[in-house]
Structures are given as structure tokens and as C-alpha cells.
GUVEXRO-369509 format. One record per atom (N, C-alpha, C, O): z, x, y; atom name. Coordinates in nm, 2 decimals, always signed. Atoms other than C-alpha are relative to their C-alpha. Layout:
# residues N
NODE_Z_X_Y_CA
...
This chain:
# residues 104
NODE_+0.06_+0.08_-0.11_N
NODE_-7.53_-5.98_+14.07_CA
NODE_+0.09_-0.12_+0.01_C
NODE_+0.13_-0.18_-0.09_O
NODE_-0.08_+0.12_-0.02_N
NODE_-7.34_-6.27_+14.22_CA
NODE_-0.05_-0.08_+0.12_C
NODE_-0.12_-0.03_+0.21_O
NODE_+0.04_+0.09_-0.10_N
NODE_-7.40_-6.57_+14.44_CA
NODE_+0.10_-0.01_+0.12_C
NODE_+0.07_-0.08_+0.21_O
NODE_-0.11_+0.01_-0.11_N
NODE_-7.09_-6.52_+14.65_CA
NODE_-0.05_+0.03_+0.14_C
NODE_-0.02_-0.04_+0.23_O
NODE_+0.05_-0.03_-0.14_N
NODE_-7.27_-6.36_+14.95_CA
NODE_-0.08_-0.12_+0.05_C
NODE_-0.08_-0.16_+0.17_O
NODE_+0.07_+0.12_-0.05_N
NODE_-7.50_-6.67_+14.96_CA
NODE_+0.09_-0.11_+0.04_C
NODE_+0.07_-0.17_+0.14_O
NODE_-0.10_+0.11_-0.03_N
NODE_-7.21_-6.91_+14.95_CA
NODE_+0.07_+0.04_+0.13_C
NODE_+0.10_-0.05_+0.21_O
NODE_-0.07_-0.05_-0.13_N
NODE_-7.03_-6.70_+15.22_CA
NODE_-0.09_-0.02_+0.12_C
NODE_-0.04_-0.06_+0.23_O
NODE_+0.09_+0.03_-0.12_N
NODE_-7.34_-6.73_+15.44_CA
NODE_+0.00_-0.15_+0.04_C
NODE_-0.01_-0.18_+0.15_O
NODE_-0.01_+0.15_-0.03_N
NODE_-7.33_-7.11_+15.41_CA
NODE_+0.13_-0.03_+0.07_C
NODE_+0.12_-0.10_+0.17_O
NODE_-0.13_+0.02_-0.06_N
NODE_-6.96_-7.11_+15.49_CA
NODE_+0.00_+0.05_+0.14_C
NODE_+0.05_-0.01_+0.24_O
NODE_+0.01_-0.06_-0.13_N
NODE_-7.03_-6.88_+15.78_CA
NODE_-0.08_-0.08_+0.10_C
NODE_-0.04_-0.10_+0.22_O
NODE_+0.09_+0.09_-0.08_N
NODE_-7.30_-7.11_+15.91_CA
NODE_+0.08_-0.12_+0.05_C
NODE_+0.07_-0.16_+0.17_O
NODE_-0.09_+0.11_-0.04_N
NODE_-7.05_-7.40_+15.91_CA
NODE_+0.10_+0.04_+0.11_C
NODE_+0.12_-0.03_+0.20_O
NODE_-0.10_-0.05_-0.10_N
NODE_-6.79_-7.19_+16.10_CA
NODE_-0.07_+0.02_+0.13_C
NODE_-0.01_-0.01_+0.24_O
NODE_+0.07_-0.03_-0.12_N
NODE_-7.05_-7.08_+16.35_CA
NODE_-0.03_-0.13_+0.07_C
NODE_-0.02_-0.13_+0.20_O
NODE_+0.03_+0.13_-0.06_N
NODE_-7.16_-7.44_+16.41_CA
NODE_+0.13_-0.06_+0.07_C
NODE_+0.12_-0.11_+0.18_O
NODE_-0.12_+0.06_-0.06_N
NODE_-6.80_-7.55_+16.47_CA
NODE_+0.04_+0.08_+0.12_C
NODE_+0.08_+0.02_+0.22_O
NODE_-0.04_-0.09_-0.12_N
NODE_-6.73_-7.25_+16.70_CA
NODE_-0.10_-0.03_+0.12_C
NODE_-0.05_-0.04_+0.23_O
NODE_+0.09_+0.03_-0.11_N
NODE_-7.05_-7.33_+16.90_CA
NODE_+0.03_-0.13_+0.06_C
NODE_+0.02_-0.15_+0.18_O
NODE_-0.04_+0.13_-0.05_N
NODE_-6.94_-7.69_+16.93_CA
NODE_+0.12_+0.01_+0.10_C
NODE_+0.12_-0.05_+0.21_O
NODE_-0.11_-0.01_-0.08_N
NODE_-6.61_-7.59_+17.07_CA
NODE_-0.03_+0.08_+0.13_C
NODE_+0.01_+0.05_+0.24_O
NODE_+0.04_-0.08_-0.12_N
NODE_-6.76_-7.32_+17.30_CA
NODE_-0.08_-0.08_+0.10_C
NODE_-0.06_-0.06_+0.22_O
NODE_+0.08_+0.07_-0.10_N
NODE_-7.02_-7.54_+17.45_CA
NODE_+0.07_-0.11_+0.07_C
NODE_+0.05_-0.13_+0.19_O
NODE_-0.08_+0.10_-0.06_N
NODE_-6.77_-7.81_+17.52_CA
NODE_+0.08_+0.06_+0.11_C
NODE_+0.10_+0.01_+0.22_O
NODE_-0.07_-0.08_-0.11_N
NODE_-6.56_-7.55_+17.71_CA
NODE_-0.09_+0.04_+0.11_C
NODE_-0.05_+0.03_+0.23_O
NODE_+0.09_-0.04_-0.10_N
NODE_-6.86_-7.42_+17.89_CA
NODE_-0.03_-0.12_+0.10_C
NODE_-0.04_-0.10_+0.22_O
NODE_+0.03_+0.12_-0.08_N
NODE_-6.95_-7.77_+18.01_CA
NODE_+0.12_-0.03_+0.09_C
NODE_+0.10_-0.06_+0.21_O
NODE_-0.12_+0.03_-0.07_N
NODE_-6.59_-7.83_+18.12_CA
NODE_+0.02_+0.10_+0.12_C
NODE_+0.05_+0.06_+0.23_O
NODE_-0.01_-0.10_-0.10_N
NODE_-6.58_-7.50_+18.31_CA
NODE_-0.10_-0.02_+0.11_C
NODE_-0.07_+0.00_+0.23_O
NODE_+0.11_+0.02_-0.10_N
NODE_-6.91_-7.57_+18.48_CA
NODE_+0.03_-0.12_+0.09_C
NODE_+0.01_-0.11_+0.21_O
NODE_-0.03_+0.11_-0.08_N
NODE_-6.80_-7.91_+18.58_CA
NODE_+0.11_+0.03_+0.11_C
NODE_+0.11_-0.02_+0.22_O
NODE_-0.11_-0.04_-0.09_N
NODE_-6.49_-7.76_+18.74_CA
NODE_-0.06_+0.09_+0.11_C
NODE_-0.02_+0.07_+0.23_O
NODE_+0.06_-0.07_-0.10_N
NODE_-6.70_-7.51_+18.93_CA
NODE_-0.08_-0.09_+0.10_C
NODE_-0.08_-0.06_+0.22_O
NODE_+0.07_+0.10_-0.08_N
NODE_-6.92_-7.79_+19.05_CA
NODE_+0.09_-0.08_+0.10_C
NODE_+0.06_-0.09_+0.21_O
NODE_-0.10_+0.07_-0.08_N
NODE_-6.62_-7.98_+19.17_CA
NODE_+0.05_+0.09_+0.11_C
NODE_+0.08_+0.04_+0.23_O
NODE_-0.04_-0.10_-0.10_N
NODE_-6.50_-7.67_+19.36_CA
NODE_-0.10_+0.00_+0.12_C
NODE_-0.06_+0.00_+0.23_O
NODE_+0.11_-0.01_-0.11_N
NODE_-6.83_-7.65_+19.55_CA
NODE_+0.00_-0.13_+0.07_C
NODE_-0.01_-0.13_+0.20_O
NODE_+0.00_+0.13_-0.07_N
NODE_-6.82_-8.02_+19.62_CA
NODE_+0.12_-0.02_+0.09_C
NODE_+0.11_-0.08_+0.20_O
NODE_-0.12_+0.00_-0.09_N
NODE_-6.47_-7.99_+19.76_CA
NODE_-0.02_+0.08_+0.13_C
NODE_+0.01_+0.05_+0.24_O
NODE_+0.03_-0.08_-0.11_N
NODE_-6.59_-7.71_+19.98_CA
NODE_-0.09_-0.07_+0.10_C
NODE_-0.08_-0.07_+0.22_O
NODE_+0.10_+0.08_-0.09_N
NODE_-6.88_-7.93_+20.11_CA
NODE_+0.08_-0.11_+0.07_C
NODE_+0.05_-0.14_+0.19_O
NODE_-0.07_+0.11_-0.06_N
NODE_-6.64_-8.21_+20.17_CA
NODE_+0.10_+0.04_+0.11_C
NODE_+0.12_-0.03_+0.21_O
NODE_-0.11_-0.04_-0.08_N
NODE_-6.36_-8.02_+20.34_CA
NODE_-0.02_+0.10_+0.10_C
NODE_+0.06_+0.13_+0.19_O
NODE_+0.02_-0.11_-0.10_N
NODE_-6.52_-7.74_+20.54_CA
NODE_-0.12_-0.03_+0.08_C
NODE_-0.21_-0.10_+0.05_O
NODE_+0.12_+0.00_-0.09_N
NODE_-6.75_-7.71_+20.83_CA
NODE_-0.08_+0.13_-0.03_C
NODE_-0.03_+0.23_-0.06_O
NODE_+0.09_-0.12_+0.03_N
NODE_-7.05_-7.48_+20.76_CA
NODE_-0.13_-0.01_+0.08_C
NODE_-0.17_-0.12_+0.12_O
NODE_+0.13_+0.00_-0.07_N
NODE_-7.37_-7.38_+20.93_CA
NODE_-0.11_-0.01_-0.10_C
NODE_-0.08_-0.02_-0.22_O
NODE_+0.12_+0.02_+0.09_N
NODE_-7.72_-7.41_+20.79_CA
NODE_+0.00_+0.11_-0.11_C
NODE_-0.04_+0.08_-0.23_O
NODE_+0.00_-0.11_+0.09_N
NODE_-7.70_-7.07_+20.62_CA
NODE_+0.10_-0.02_-0.11_C
NODE_+0.07_+0.00_-0.23_O
NODE_-0.11_+0.02_+0.10_N
NODE_-7.37_-7.14_+20.45_CA
NODE_-0.03_-0.13_-0.08_C
NODE_+0.00_-0.13_-0.20_O
NODE_+0.04_+0.12_+0.07_N
NODE_-7.49_-7.49_+20.36_CA
NODE_-0.11_+0.03_-0.11_C
NODE_-0.10_-0.02_-0.22_O
NODE_+0.11_-0.04_+0.10_N
NODE_-7.80_-7.34_+20.19_CA
NODE_+0.07_+0.07_-0.12_C
NODE_+0.03_+0.05_-0.23_O
NODE_-0.06_-0.07_+0.11_N
NODE_-7.58_-7.10_+19.99_CA
NODE_+0.08_-0.09_-0.09_C
NODE_+0.08_-0.08_-0.21_O
NODE_-0.07_+0.10_+0.08_N
NODE_-7.36_-7.39_+19.88_CA
NODE_-0.09_-0.08_-0.09_C
NODE_-0.07_-0.10_-0.20_O
NODE_+0.10_+0.08_+0.07_N
NODE_-7.66_-7.59_+19.78_CA
NODE_-0.07_+0.08_-0.11_C
NODE_-0.09_+0.03_-0.22_O
NODE_+0.06_-0.09_+0.10_N
NODE_-7.81_-7.30_+19.60_CA
NODE_+0.09_+0.02_-0.12_C
NODE_+0.05_+0.02_-0.24_O
NODE_-0.10_-0.01_+0.11_N
NODE_-7.49_-7.24_+19.40_CA
NODE_+0.01_-0.12_-0.08_C
NODE_+0.02_-0.12_-0.20_O
NODE_-0.01_+0.12_+0.07_N
NODE_-7.47_-7.60_+19.32_CA
NODE_-0.12_-0.02_-0.09_C
NODE_-0.11_-0.07_-0.20_O
NODE_+0.12_+0.01_+0.08_N
NODE_-7.83_-7.60_+19.20_CA
NODE_+0.00_+0.09_-0.13_C
NODE_-0.04_+0.04_-0.23_O
NODE_-0.01_-0.09_+0.11_N
NODE_-7.77_-7.30_+18.98_CA
NODE_+0.10_-0.05_-0.11_C
NODE_+0.07_-0.05_-0.23_O
NODE_-0.10_+0.06_+0.09_N
NODE_-7.46_-7.46_+18.83_CA
NODE_-0.05_-0.12_-0.07_C
NODE_-0.03_-0.14_-0.19_O
NODE_+0.06_+0.12_+0.06_N
NODE_-7.64_-7.79_+18.77_CA
NODE_-0.10_+0.04_-0.11_C
NODE_-0.11_-0.03_-0.21_O
NODE_+0.10_-0.04_+0.10_N
NODE_-7.92_-7.61_+18.58_CA
NODE_+0.07_+0.06_-0.12_C
NODE_+0.03_+0.03_-0.23_O
NODE_-0.08_-0.05_+0.11_N
NODE_-7.67_-7.42_+18.37_CA
NODE_+0.06_-0.11_-0.08_C
NODE_+0.06_-0.11_-0.20_O
NODE_-0.07_+0.11_+0.07_N
NODE_-7.48_-7.74_+18.29_CA
NODE_-0.11_-0.08_-0.08_C
NODE_-0.08_-0.12_-0.19_O
NODE_+0.10_+0.07_+0.07_N
NODE_-7.81_-7.91_+18.19_CA
NODE_-0.04_+0.08_-0.13_C
NODE_-0.06_+0.01_-0.23_O
NODE_+0.03_-0.08_+0.12_N
NODE_-7.89_-7.62_+17.95_CA
NODE_+0.11_-0.02_-0.10_C
NODE_+0.09_-0.04_-0.22_O
NODE_-0.11_+0.02_+0.09_N
NODE_-7.54_-7.66_+17.80_CA
NODE_+0.00_-0.14_-0.06_C
NODE_+0.02_-0.15_-0.18_O
NODE_+0.01_+0.13_+0.05_N
NODE_-7.58_-8.03_+17.77_CA
NODE_-0.11_-0.02_-0.10_C
NODE_-0.10_-0.10_-0.20_O
NODE_+0.11_+0.01_+0.09_N
NODE_-7.92_-8.00_+17.60_CA
NODE_+0.04_+0.06_-0.14_C
NODE_+0.01_+0.01_-0.24_O
NODE_-0.04_-0.06_+0.12_N
NODE_-7.77_-7.76_+17.35_CA
NODE_+0.11_-0.08_-0.07_C
NODE_+0.11_-0.10_-0.20_O
NODE_-0.10_+0.09_+0.06_N
NODE_-7.47_-7.99_+17.30_CA
NODE_-0.06_-0.12_-0.07_C
NODE_-0.02_-0.17_-0.18_O
NODE_+0.07_+0.11_+0.07_N
NODE_-7.71_-8.28_+17.22_CA
NODE_-0.06_+0.04_-0.13_C
NODE_-0.05_-0.03_-0.23_O
NODE_+0.05_-0.05_+0.13_N
NODE_-7.87_-8.07_+16.95_CA
NODE_+0.12_+0.02_-0.10_C
NODE_+0.10_-0.02_-0.22_O
NODE_-0.11_-0.02_+0.09_N
NODE_-7.53_-7.98_+16.81_CA
NODE_+0.06_-0.13_-0.05_C
NODE_+0.10_-0.15_-0.16_O
NODE_-0.06_+0.13_+0.03_N
NODE_-7.42_-8.34_+16.82_CA
NODE_-0.08_-0.07_-0.12_C
NODE_-0.02_-0.14_-0.20_O
NODE_+0.08_+0.05_+0.11_N
NODE_-7.71_-8.43_+16.58_CA
NODE_+0.06_+0.06_-0.13_C
NODE_+0.06_-0.01_-0.23_O
NODE_-0.06_-0.06_+0.12_N
NODE_-7.54_-8.19_+16.33_CA
NODE_+0.15_-0.03_-0.02_C
NODE_+0.20_-0.03_-0.13_O
NODE_-0.15_+0.03_+0.01_N
NODE_-7.18_-8.29_+16.41_CA
NODE_+0.03_-0.11_-0.10_C
NODE_+0.12_-0.10_-0.18_O
NODE_-0.02_+0.10_+0.09_N
NODE_-7.21_-8.61_+16.22_CA
NODE_-0.02_+0.04_-0.15_C
NODE_+0.06_+0.01_-0.23_O
NODE_+0.02_-0.05_+0.13_N
NODE_-7.35_-8.43_+15.92_CA
NODE_+0.12_+0.09_-0.05_C
NODE_+0.18_+0.07_-0.16_O
NODE_-0.11_-0.09_+0.03_N
NODE_-7.07_-8.17_+15.93_CA
NODE_+0.13_-0.08_-0.02_C
NODE_+0.20_-0.05_-0.12_O
NODE_-0.12_+0.08_+0.02_N
NODE_-6.80_-8.43_+15.97_CA
NODE_+0.00_-0.08_-0.13_C
NODE_+0.10_-0.10_-0.20_O
NODE_+0.02_+0.08_+0.12_N
NODE_-6.94_-8.64_+15.69_CA
NODE_+0.01_+0.08_-0.13_C
NODE_+0.05_+0.03_-0.23_O
NODE_+0.00_-0.09_+0.12_N
NODE_-6.96_-8.34_+15.46_CA
NODE_+0.10_+0.11_+0.00_C
NODE_+0.07_+0.22_-0.04_O
NODE_-0.11_-0.11_-0.01_N
NODE_-6.64_-8.15_+15.53_CA
NODE_+0.04_+0.05_-0.14_C
NODE_+0.08_+0.16_-0.16_O
NODE_-0.04_-0.03_+0.14_N
NODE_-6.57_-8.16_+15.16_CA
NODE_-0.08_+0.11_-0.06_C
NODE_-0.04_+0.19_-0.14_O
NODE_+0.08_-0.11_+0.05_N
NODE_-6.86_-7.92_+15.10_CA
NODE_+0.06_+0.13_+0.02_C
NODE_+0.06_+0.22_-0.06_O
NODE_-0.07_-0.13_-0.03_N
NODE_-6.67_-7.64_+15.27_CA
NODE_+0.11_+0.03_-0.10_C
NODE_+0.11_+0.14_-0.16_O
NODE_-0.11_-0.02_+0.09_N
NODE_-6.37_-7.69_+15.05_CA
NODE_-0.06_+0.02_-0.14_C
NODE_-0.01_+0.11_-0.21_O
NODE_+0.06_-0.02_+0.13_N
NODE_-6.59_-7.72_+14.74_CA
NODE_-0.06_+0.14_-0.02_C
NODE_-0.05_+0.21_-0.12_O
NODE_+0.06_-0.13_+0.00_N
NODE_-6.77_-7.40_+14.83_CA
NODE_+0.10_+0.11_-0.01_C
NODE_+0.09_+0.21_-0.09_O
NODE_-0.11_-0.10_+0.01_N
NODE_-6.45_-7.21_+14.88_CA
NODE_+0.06_+0.00_-0.14_C
NODE_+0.09_+0.11_-0.20_O
NODE_-0.05_+0.00_+0.14_N
NODE_-6.33_-7.33_+14.54_CA
NODE_-0.10_+0.06_-0.10_C
NODE_-0.06_+0.13_-0.19_O
NODE_+0.10_-0.07_+0.09_N
NODE_-6.65_-7.22_+14.38_CA
NODE_+0.00_+0.15_+0.01_C
NODE_-0.01_+0.22_-0.09_O
NODE_-0.01_-0.14_-0.02_N
NODE_-6.62_-6.88_+14.53_CA
NODE_+0.12_+0.05_-0.08_C
NODE_+0.11_+0.15_-0.15_O
NODE_-0.12_-0.05_+0.07_N
NODE_-6.26_-6.85_+14.39_CA
NODE_-0.03_-0.01_-0.15_C
NODE_+0.01_+0.09_-0.22_O
NODE_+0.03_+0.01_+0.14_N
NODE_-6.38_-6.97_+14.05_CA
NODE_-0.09_+0.11_-0.05_C
NODE_-0.07_+0.17_-0.15_O
NODE_+0.09_-0.11_+0.03_N
NODE_-6.67_-6.72_+14.05_CA
NODE_+0.08_+0.14_-0.01_C
NODE_+0.06_+0.22_-0.10_O
NODE_-0.08_-0.12_+0.00_N
NODE_-6.43_-6.44_+14.15_CA
NODE_+0.09_+0.01_-0.12_C
NODE_+0.11_+0.12_-0.17_O
NODE_-0.10_-0.01_+0.12_N
NODE_-6.18_-6.53_+13.88_CA
NODE_-0.07_+0.03_-0.13_C
NODE_-0.02_+0.10_-0.22_O
NODE_+0.08_-0.03_+0.12_N
NODE_-6.46_-6.52_+13.62_CA
NODE_-0.05_+0.14_-0.01_C
NODE_-0.09_+0.19_-0.11_O
NODE_+0.06_-0.13_+0.00_N
NODE_-6.58_-6.19_+13.73_CA
NODE_+0.09_+0.11_-0.03_C
NODE_+0.06_+0.23_-0.03_O
């Protein structure tokens, strides 16, 4: 029996957290770009009431999606400080895995 799977789960959690931080930042950026595209359409094109409603609805959907991303990002930001402050933990855990494997 070995603790390596437990340590690998901890390392995996750190990696997942980092990946989620990167992904959510990209999602927010992409959504902001989509919102800008719609706002450019509103600014530069003439549209009737039906088309205006569709643009407003698209904008509403994107803004809700962006809000969800931002709320998740806020939660991740609470952990970002911890992760940055304790980066050494990842390296120590990797060394511990190697030491355990060498002893086995």
C-alpha cells in the first residue's frame, strides 16, 4: 500500500485549479469580445424592432454568461492567493513522490 495516489490527487487538484483559472479568464475575454461585436452592430447598423430585440436578447444572454464566469472567477481568486503563496507545496509533493518511489 502506498500514499502516492493520495499525493497525486492533491497535485491534480492544484493543476485543475490552475487550469480553471486560465480557462475562466479566457472565457471572460471571449465573452467580452462577443459583447463588443454586438455593441458595434448596434452602433453601426440600422435595424428594425425585431432585429433590435434579437440584438438585445443576445446581449442579455452574453451578459448573464459573463456574470456567471465572473462569479466563478471571484471564487477562484480567493484560492489564487493561497496557491501562489504555497507554490512550494507542489514541488515538495513531487519530491516526496519521487522519494517514496525510490524507496519502493
